[in-house]
C-alpha positions in Angstrom: 0.0 0.0 0.0 1.3 3.5 -0.9 2.4 5.8 2.0 -0.1 8.3 3.1 1.0 11.8 4.2 -0.9 13.0 7.3 -0.8 15.9 9.7 -1.4 15.1 13.4 -2.5 17.7 15.9 -2.7 16.9 19.5 -3.4 18.6 22.8 -1.1 19.2 25.7 -2.7 16.4 27.8 -1.8 13.7 25.3 1.6 15.0 24.0 3.6 12.7 26.2 1.7 9.5 25.1 3.6 6.8 23.1 1.3 7.1 20.1 3.9 6.5 17.3 5.3 3.5 19.2 1.8 2.0 19.2 1.3 2.6 15.5 4.6 0.7 14.8 4.1 -2.1 17.4 0.3 -2.7 17.4 -0.5 -1.9 13.7 2.8 -2.8 12.0 3.0 0.5 10.3 6.1 2.2 8.9 6.4 5.8 10.1 8.5 8.5 8.5 8.3 11.7 10.6 8.8 14.6 8.1 8.3 17.5 10.5 7.4 17.6 14.2 6.8 20.2 16.9 6.3 18.2 20.1 6.9 19.4 23.6 5.7 18.0 26.9 2.6 19.8 28.3 2.1 21.8 25.1 0.0 21.3 22.0 1.9 19.6 19.2 1.9 19.0 15.4 3.5 16.3 13.3 3.7 15.7 9.6 4.5 12.1 8.6 4.3 9.4 6.0 2.4 6.2 7.1 2.8 3.0 5.2 1.5 -0.5 5.8 -1.6 -2.7 5.5 -3.4 -1.2 8.6 -3.2 2.5 7.9 -6.9 3.1 8.5 -6.9 1.1 11.7 -3.9 3.1 12.9 -5.6 6.4 12.0 -8.7 5.3 13.8 -6.6 4.6 16.9 -5.1 8.1 16.8 -8.5 9.6 16.5 -9.8 7.5 19.5 -7.1 8.9 21.8 -7.9 12.5 20.8 -5.4 13.2 18.0 -6.7 15.3 15.1 -5.7 13.6 11.8 -5.8 15.3 8.4 -4.5 14.2 5.0 -1.8 16.5 3.8 -3.6 18.2 0.9 -1.3 21.1 0.2 1.9 21.1 -1.7 4.8 23.5 -2.4 5.6 24.2 -6.0 8.5 26.2 -7.6 7.8 28.7 -10.4 11.0 28.0 -12.4 10.4 31.0 -14.6 10.3 33.3 -11.7 13.2 31.7 -9.8 16.5 33.6 -10.1 18.5 30.7 -8.5 19.8 33.1 -5.7 19.9 30.1 -3.3 18.2 31.9 -0.4 15.7 29.0 0.0 18.4 26.3 0.0 20.0 27.6 3.1 16.7 27.4 5.1 15.2 24.2 3.7 15.3 21.6 6.5 14.7 18.6 4.3 17.1 19.4 1.4 14.2 19.5 -1.0 15.6 22.7 -2.4 19.2 22.4 -3.5 21.8 24.0 -5.8 22.6 21.8 -8.8 26.2 22.0 -10.0 27.8 22.9 -12.3 25.2 25.3 -13.6 24.4 26.5 -10.0 20.6 26.5 -10.5 18.1 25.9 -7.7 16.2 22.6 -8.0 13.2 21.5 -6.1 12.5 17.8 -5.1 8.8 17.8 -4.1 9.1 14.2 -2.7 11.5 15.5 0.0 9.4 18.5 0.9 7.9 18.6 4.4 5.6 21.6 3.7 7.3 23.7 6.4 6.7 26.9 4.4 10.1 28.4 5.3 10.9 28.7 1.6 7.9 31.0 1.0 9.3 33.7 3.3 13.0 33.1 2.3 12.4 33.6 -1.5 12.9 37.3 -2.4 11.1 36.9 -5.8 8.3 34.7 -4.5 9.1 31.8 -6.8 7.8 29.3 -4.2 4.0 28.8 -3.8 1.5 26.8 -1.9 -1.2 24.9 -3.7 -4.1 23.3 -1.9 
């Protein structure tokens, strides 16, 4: 089964629960955490890929313990005509989805590596990076 990208949102009272552990152990799911902001006693968010045969059962478990689960429906795109290959976005991209290709020194975008953090949107001086829903 193809991986599914989801966004998890959870409240402070469940932020310290071993939810990801249970997804792996009890539902035999493969988890790839793409982006996370998790702190004890605070609200948290996590973007991750979930793969395996029991994805829906795992998602139902998360919802049953109070986790908000949404499919990731937005994507970042690069307007290559607008891009000047200044490299501002490459320095801030945490996943390496934006990189400088040598020897021509042009900025390239690998959407499969993108974690939808939106940092490139503010870093790009010519607004060549856009969000699509």
